[in-house]
C-alpha positions, 0 to 999 in steps of 0.5 A: 840630597835625593834619596834612593826613593826620590830618584826611583820616583823621578825615573818612574815619572820620566818613563811614564812621560816619555812612554806617554808621548810627553818628551818635555815632561820627561825631561822636566822629571829628570831635572833633579837627576841631571843636576847631579854629577852622578845621575844613573845611566837610566836617566841619560837613556830616558833623556836620549828617548825624549830628545829623539821624540823632540826631533834632536838626534845628535843630542840623543846620540850623545846621551846614548853614549853616556847611557850605554856603558852603565846599562847591560847591552841586552837591555831592551830599552837600550836596544830600542834606543840604539836602533832609533838613534841609528834610524834618525841619523840614517844608519838604515841597515844598522837600524834594520838589524836592530829592530828586527832583533827586537821584533823577533824577541818582542814583536811589538807593533811599534818595532815592526813599523820601524822595521817596515820604515827601514825596509822601505828606505832600503828599497825593499817594499815587499819586506816592508809589507811583510813587517806591516803584516806581522804588525797587523797580526799583533794589533788588528787596527794596523790591518786597516793601514790604506794603500793607494795606487800611484794614480789615485794618490796623485789624483788626491793631490790634484784635488787638494791643489784645486781647493786652493784659492786662485792666487795660491793655486796659480803659485802651486802650479809653479812648484814641482810636486814630487810623489816618492815612497819615502825620503831617499837615502841620498837625501837623508844622508846628506842632511841626517839631523834635518830630514826624519826617515818617517817624514810625510813630506818635504819642501826643498829649494828657495821659498818665496821669501828667499827668491832672487833674480840672481840666485843660482846653483840652488835646487828648484822649488819642489814639494816631496810627498812620501806616499808610503810614510803617509800611508803607514800613518793612517788607518782609513782611506778618508784619514789618508786623503785628508793627510795627503791634503794636510801634508801638501798644504803644510809644505806649500806654506814652507814654499811661501816662506813660512817656518814651522810656527807660521805654518802651524799658525795657518792651521797647517801643522 
């Protein structure tokens, strides 16, 4: 039987893991609590955040529903989890409201960057830039977030394509490459659990392994690159150009028929 001291240590270890970017470690730390029928709401809240980090928003939403009744509604961690679940499941207006509320109370770079993403998703790039300016005022490293013109971004994409060996270059020429600011609301809401709002790129359509002469009624193979998301993830033009290349090749790997593990094995993760 766990003592209150043991419970506190488990929760502290789980918080440390999830805050340190180790969601699997957080879930491991919570296992002794999860095995109990009376685990504290805080354990469900931490698990919610961990599953969000692992790209499982529906599982996170279920855990949030368990946690919320037992936690004060103005608790900052609960509000963060709620806004994050809203964003992950493409309830973007609600997420924007949640992150704006958090940022007005505690203007952390993380909250402001999430706010910027929500504004971009809602088609408000000027508001997104203002949120990033507020984030840069808190963390000067964010002032280095690079921006490229549409033409310059496309030039980097073309250079990356030319670097491919001829057989792959020729195949890439047959696939549409579309540069959008961020994923569209229509796309995200049609498959909310499979399209992260902060995705850097996405492949849509049949891969080379799925193509069939009689296949019809499916979208043409298309690689989407999300310029604003890629820019937000980088801190220099050099890093940005490298990320554009990595994202293009990653999605091209999916077009060839590789899953995430296969793409990672090719060094394109």
